[in-house]
Backbone as JSON Lines, residues from 0, in Angstrom:
{"i":0,"aa":"X","n":[0.85,-1.18,-0.02],"ca":[0.0,0.0,0.01],"c":[0.86,1.25,-0.01]}
{"i":1,"aa":"X","n":[0.43,2.28,-0.71],"ca":[1.22,3.5,-0.75],"c":[1.22,4.22,0.57]}
{"i":2,"aa":"X","n":[2.32,4.91,0.83],"ca":[2.49,5.62,2.09],"c":[2.37,7.13,1.81]}
{"i":3,"aa":"X","n":[2.97,7.57,0.72],"ca":[2.99,9.0,0.4],"c":[1.64,9.45,-0.08]}
{"i":4,"aa":"X","n":[1.3,10.69,0.23],"ca":[-0.07,11.22,-0.09],"c":[-0.35,11.18,-1.57]}
{"i":5,"aa":"X","n":[0.65,11.58,-2.42],"ca":[0.39,11.62,-3.83],"c":[0.23,10.22,-4.4]}
{"i":6,"aa":"X","n":[0.93,9.26,-3.8],"ca":[0.78,7.86,-4.27],"c":[-0.61,7.31,-3.92]}
{"i":7,"aa":"X","n":[-1.09,7.69,-2.74],"ca":[-2.47,7.29,-2.34],"c":[-3.49,7.81,-3.32]}
{"i":8,"aa":"X","n":[-3.3,9.1,-3.69],"ca":[-4.22,9.71,-4.65],"c":[-4.12,9.03,-6.03]}
{"i":9,"aa":"X","n":[-2.91,8.71,-6.46],"ca":[-2.73,8.06,-7.71],"c":[-3.4,6.66,-7.74]}
{"i":10,"aa":"X","n":[-3.37,6.0,-6.61],"ca":[-3.97,4.69,-6.48],"c":[-5.51,4.82,-6.62]}
{"i":11,"aa":"X","n":[-6.08,5.82,-5.91],"ca":[-7.54,6.08,-5.98],"c":[-7.95,6.33,-7.46]}
{"i":12,"aa":"X","n":[-7.13,7.17,-8.11],"ca":[-7.41,7.54,-9.49],"c":[-7.39,6.36,-10.41]}
{"i":13,"aa":"X","n":[-6.37,5.5,-10.24],"ca":[-6.21,4.38,-11.12],"c":[-7.31,3.34,-10.9]}
{"i":14,"aa":"X","n":[-7.81,3.23,-9.65],"ca":[-8.89,2.32,-9.35],"c":[-10.16,2.8,-10.09]}
{"i":15,"aa":"X","n":[-10.43,4.14,-9.98],"ca":[-11.64,4.71,-10.61],"c":[-11.53,4.54,-12.14]}
{"i":16,"aa":"X","n":[-10.37,4.82,-12.68],"ca":[-10.2,4.7,-14.14],"c":[-10.39,3.25,-14.61]}
{"i":17,"aa":"X","n":[-9.83,2.34,-13.82],"ca":[-9.94,0.92,-14.19],"c":[-11.39,0.46,-14.24]}
{"i":18,"aa":"X","n":[-12.17,0.87,-13.25],"ca":[-13.59,0.52,-13.22],"c":[-14.32,1.08,-14.43]}
{"i":19,"aa":"X","n":[-14.03,2.35,-14.75],"ca":[-14.65,3.02,-15.83],"c":[-14.3,2.36,-17.22]}
{"i":20,"aa":"X","n":[-13.02,2.0,-17.33],"ca":[-12.57,1.37,-18.56],"c":[-13.16,0.01,-18.72]}
{"i":21,"aa":"X","n":[-13.23,-0.76,-17.61],"ca":[-13.81,-2.09,-17.7],"c":[-15.3,-2.04,-18.08]}
{"i":22,"aa":"X","n":[-16.02,-1.04,-17.54],"ca":[-17.42,-0.9,-17.92],"c":[-17.59,-0.57,-19.36]}
{"i":23,"aa":"X","n":[-16.75,0.32,-19.86],"ca":[-16.8,0.69,-21.32],"c":[-16.48,-0.47,-22.18]}
{"i":24,"aa":"X","n":[-15.45,-1.24,-21.78],"ca":[-15.05,-2.43,-22.6],"c":[-16.15,-3.47,-22.57]}
{"i":25,"aa":"X","n":[-16.81,-3.66,-21.43],"ca":[-17.92,-4.6,-21.34],"c":[-19.11,-4.17,-22.25]}
{"i":26,"aa":"X","n":[-19.37,-2.88,-22.3],"ca":[-20.43,-2.37,-23.16],"c":[-20.1,-2.65,-24.62]}
{"i":27,"aa":"X","n":[-18.85,-2.44,-25.0],"ca":[-18.42,-2.71,-26.34],"c":[-18.59,-4.23,-26.72]}
{"i":28,"aa":"X","n":[-18.16,-5.06,-25.78],"ca":[-18.25,-6.53,-26.03],"c":[-19.7,-6.96,-26.14]}
{"i":29,"aa":"X","n":[-20.59,-6.33,-25.36],"ca":[-22.0,-6.65,-25.42],"c":[-22.57,-6.33,-26.82]}
{"i":30,"aa":"X","n":[-22.23,-5.2,-27.35],"ca":[-22.71,-4.79,-28.68],"c":[-22.17,-5.73,-29.75]}
{"i":31,"aa":"X","n":[-20.87,-6.09,-29.65],"ca":[-20.27,-6.97,-30.64],"c":[-20.91,-8.37,-30.56]}
{"i":32,"aa":"X","n":[-21.15,-8.84,-29.36],"ca":[-21.74,-10.15,-29.16],"c":[-23.18,-10.21,-29.69]}
{"i":33,"aa":"X","n":[-23.95,-9.15,-29.47],"ca":[-25.33,-9.08,-29.95],"c":[-25.28,-9.14,-31.49]}
{"i":34,"aa":"X","n":[-24.34,-8.39,-32.09],"ca":[-24.27,-8.4,-33.55],"c":[-23.91,-9.78,-34.08]}
{"i":35,"aa":"X","n":[-22.9,-10.42,-33.46],"ca":[-22.51,-11.74,-33.93],"c":[-23.64,-12.77,-33.76]}
{"i":36,"aa":"X","n":[-24.44,-12.63,-32.69],"ca":[-25.57,-13.53,-32.54],"c":[-26.6,-13.37,-33.66]}
{"i":37,"aa":"X","n":[-26.83,-12.14,-34.01],"ca":[-27.74,-11.86,-35.15],"c":[-27.25,-12.49,-36.46]}
{"i":38,"aa":"X","n":[-25.95,-12.4,-36.7],"ca":[-25.34,-12.98,-37.86],"c":[-25.49,-14.51,-37.85]}
{"i":39,"aa":"X","n":[-25.16,-15.13,-36.69],"ca":[-25.25,-16.56,-36.61],"c":[-26.64,-17.08,-36.74]}
{"i":40,"aa":"X","n":[-27.6,-16.26,-36.31],"ca":[-29.06,-16.67,-36.44],"c":[-29.59,-16.38,-37.8]}
{"i":41,"aa":"X","n":[-28.76,-15.93,-38.7],"ca":[-29.15,-15.61,-40.1],"c":[-30.17,-14.51,-40.21]}
{"i":42,"aa":"X","n":[-30.21,-13.62,-39.23],"ca":[-31.12,-12.47,-39.2],"c":[-30.39,-11.27,-39.79]}
{"i":43,"aa":"X","n":[-30.13,-11.32,-41.1],"ca":[-29.34,-10.25,-41.76],"c":[-30.01,-8.89,-41.79]}
{"i":44,"aa":"X","n":[-31.33,-8.87,-41.9],"ca":[-32.04,-7.58,-41.9],"c":[-31.87,-6.88,-40.57]}
{"i":45,"aa":"X","n":[-32.05,-7.65,-39.48],"ca":[-31.89,-7.1,-38.14],"c":[-30.42,-6.67,-37.9]}
{"i":46,"aa":"X","n":[-29.48,-7.51,-38.37],"ca":[-28.07,-7.21,-38.22],"c":[-27.7,-5.94,-38.97]}
{"i":47,"aa":"X","n":[-28.29,-5.75,-40.16],"ca":[-28.0,-4.59,-40.96],"c":[-28.5,-3.34,-40.24]}
{"i":48,"aa":"X","n":[-29.65,-3.4,-39.65],"ca":[-30.16,-2.26,-38.91],"c":[-29.41,-2.0,-37.6]}
{"i":49,"aa":"X","n":[-28.8,-3.05,-37.07],"ca":[-28.04,-2.94,-35.82],"c":[-26.59,-2.48,-36.05]}
{"i":50,"aa":"X","n":[-26.13,-2.62,-37.29],"ca":[-24.71,-2.32,-37.58],"c":[-24.31,-0.86,-37.23]}
{"i":51,"aa":"X","n":[-25.13,0.17,-37.41],"ca":[-24.7,1.53,-36.98],"c":[-24.41,1.6,-35.51]}
{"i":52,"aa":"X","n":[-25.11,0.79,-34.69],"ca":[-24.84,0.77,-33.25],"c":[-23.4,0.18,-32.99]}
{"i":53,"aa":"X","n":[-23.05,-0.83,-33.78],"ca":[-21.76,-1.45,-33.65],"c":[-20.65,-0.4,-34.1]}
{"i":54,"aa":"X","n":[-20.9,0.29,-35.17],"ca":[-19.92,1.31,-35.6],"c":[-19.76,2.4,-34.55]}
{"i":55,"aa":"X","n":[-20.89,2.83,-33.98],"ca":[-20.79,3.89,-32.99],"c":[-20.04,3.44,-31.73]}
{"i":56,"aa":"X","n":[-20.28,2.19,-31.31],"ca":[-19.64,1.69,-30.13],"c":[-18.11,1.6,-30.39]}
{"i":57,"aa":"X","n":[-17.72,1.1,-31.56],"ca":[-16.31,0.96,-31.9],"c":[-15.63,2.32,-31.98]}
{"i":58,"aa":"X","n":[-16.28,3.3,-32.61],"ca":[-15.73,4.61,-32.71],"c":[-15.57,5.27,-31.32]}
{"i":59,"aa":"X","n":[-16.59,5.05,-30.51],"ca":[-16.55,5.67,-29.15],"c":[-15.43,5.03,-28.32]}
{"i":60,"aa":"X","n":[-15.27,3.66,-28.4],"ca":[-14.21,3.03,-27.68],"c":[-12.85,3.46,-28.18]}
{"i":61,"aa":"X","n":[-12.71,3.71,-29.47],"ca":[-11.41,4.18,-30.01],"c":[-11.15,5.61,-29.53]}
{"i":62,"aa":"X","n":[-12.17,6.43,-29.51],"ca":[-12.01,7.77,-29.04],"c":[-11.59,7.88,-27.53]}
{"i":63,"aa":"X","n":[-12.12,6.93,-26.76],"ca":[-11.83,6.91,-25.35],"c":[-10.61,6.08,-25.01]}
{"i":64,"aa":"X","n":[-9.84,5.64,-26.04],"ca":[-8.63,4.87,-25.92],"c":[-8.87,3.52,-25.24]}
{"i":65,"aa":"X","n":[-10.05,2.94,-25.38],"ca":[-10.31,1.63,-24.9],"c":[-9.66,0.58,-25.85]}
{"i":66,"aa":"X","n":[-9.85,0.91,-27.16],"ca":[-9.15,0.15,-28.2],"c":[-8.45,1.15,-29.13]}
{"i":67,"aa":"X","n":[-7.52,0.67,-29.91],"ca":[-6.81,1.61,-30.8],"c":[-7.65,1.94,-32.02]}
{"i":68,"aa":"X","n":[-7.33,3.06,-32.66],"ca":[-8.05,3.53,-33.76],"c":[-8.08,2.54,-34.93]}
{"i":69,"aa":"X","n":[-6.95,1.99,-35.24],"ca":[-6.85,1.02,-36.36],"c":[-7.55,-0.3,-36.06]}
{"i":70,"aa":"X","n":[-7.59,-0.65,-34.76],"ca":[-8.35,-1.85,-34.36],"c":[-9.81,-1.65,-34.61]}
{"i":71,"aa":"X","n":[-10.36,-0.47,-34.28],"ca":[-11.74,-0.16,-34.58],"c":[-12.03,-0.18,-36.04]}
{"i":72,"aa":"X","n":[-11.1,0.39,-36.82],"ca":[-11.33,0.44,-38.27],"c":[-11.31,-1.0,-38.82]}
{"i":73,"aa":"X","n":[-10.38,-1.82,-38.36],"ca":[-10.26,-3.19,-38.83],"c":[-11.52,-3.96,-38.5]}
{"i":74,"aa":"X","n":[-12.01,-3.83,-37.29],"ca":[-13.21,-4.55,-36.88],"c":[-14.41,-4.11,-37.69]}
{"i":75,"aa":"X","n":[-14.57,-2.8,-37.91],"ca":[-15.7,-2.28,-38.72],"c":[-15.64,-2.87,-40.13]}
{"i":76,"aa":"X","n":[-14.42,-2.88,-40.7],"ca":[-14.24,-3.37,-42.03],"c":[-14.62,-4.86,-42.15]}
{"i":77,"aa":"X","n":[-14.15,-5.63,-41.22],"ca":[-14.44,-7.06,-41.27],"c":[-15.85,-7.35,-41.02]}
{"i":78,"aa":"X","n":[-16.51,-6.62,-40.14],"ca":[-17.9,-6.87,-39.82],"c":[-18.82,-6.43,-40.99]}
{"i":79,"aa":"X","n":[-18.4,-5.39,-41.68],"ca":[-19.22,-4.89,-42.81],"c":[-19.18,-5.85,-44.01]}
{"i":80,"aa":"X","n":[-18.18,-6.67,-44.07],"ca":[-18.06,-7.63,-45.18],"c":[-19.21,-8.64,-45.18]}
{"i":81,"aa":"X","n":[-19.89,-8.85,-44.06],"ca":[-20.99,-9.72,-43.95],"c":[-22.08,-9.34,-44.95]}
{"i":82,"aa":"X","n":[-22.26,-8.05,-45.12],"ca":[-23.35,-7.56,-45.96],"c":[-22.98,-7.45,-47.43]}
{"i":83,"aa":"X","n":[-21.73,-7.21,-47.72],"ca":[-21.36,-7.06,-49.11],"c":[-20.11,-7.87,-49.4]}
{"i":84,"aa":"X","n":[-20.25,-9.2,-49.54],"ca":[-19.08,-9.98,-49.83],"c":[-18.51,-9.73,-51.24]}
{"i":85,"aa":"X","n":[-17.23,-9.8,-51.3],"ca":[-16.54,-9.58,-52.59],"c":[-16.75,-10.76,-53.48]}
{"i":86,"aa":"X","n":[-17.26,-10.59,-54.69],"ca":[-17.49,-11.71,-55.57],"c":[-16.1,-12.35,-56.04]}
{"i":87,"aa":"X","n":[-16.12,-13.63,-56.2],"ca":[-14.91,-14.32,-56.67],"c":[-14.67,-14.0,-58.15]}
{"i":88,"aa":"X","n":[-13.37,-13.73,-58.42],"ca":[-13.01,-13.47,-59.84],"c":[-12.64,-14.78,-60.5]}
{"i":89,"aa":"X","n":[-13.16,-14.95,-61.71],"ca":[-12.84,-16.2,-62.42],"c":[-12.12,-15.89,-63.66]}
């Protein structure tokens, strides 16, 4: 346990930030899980209407440094491929 006053304050701050970050990360995972369940259940119309929520959650998480910006972009790109698959070239 910290002894110095500033170290005690830093510990309190880190605990609060950790709780906040975990809550934000859990919210993001919940959105992603809901989306993947819709895809697995073959409910593409519902998934298509839910996709803006997924994008918003990923952008928000990237803005709050929960995930990195490129990670959010990569996930959005991969998830959007469900709706518009690239046709095979012959």
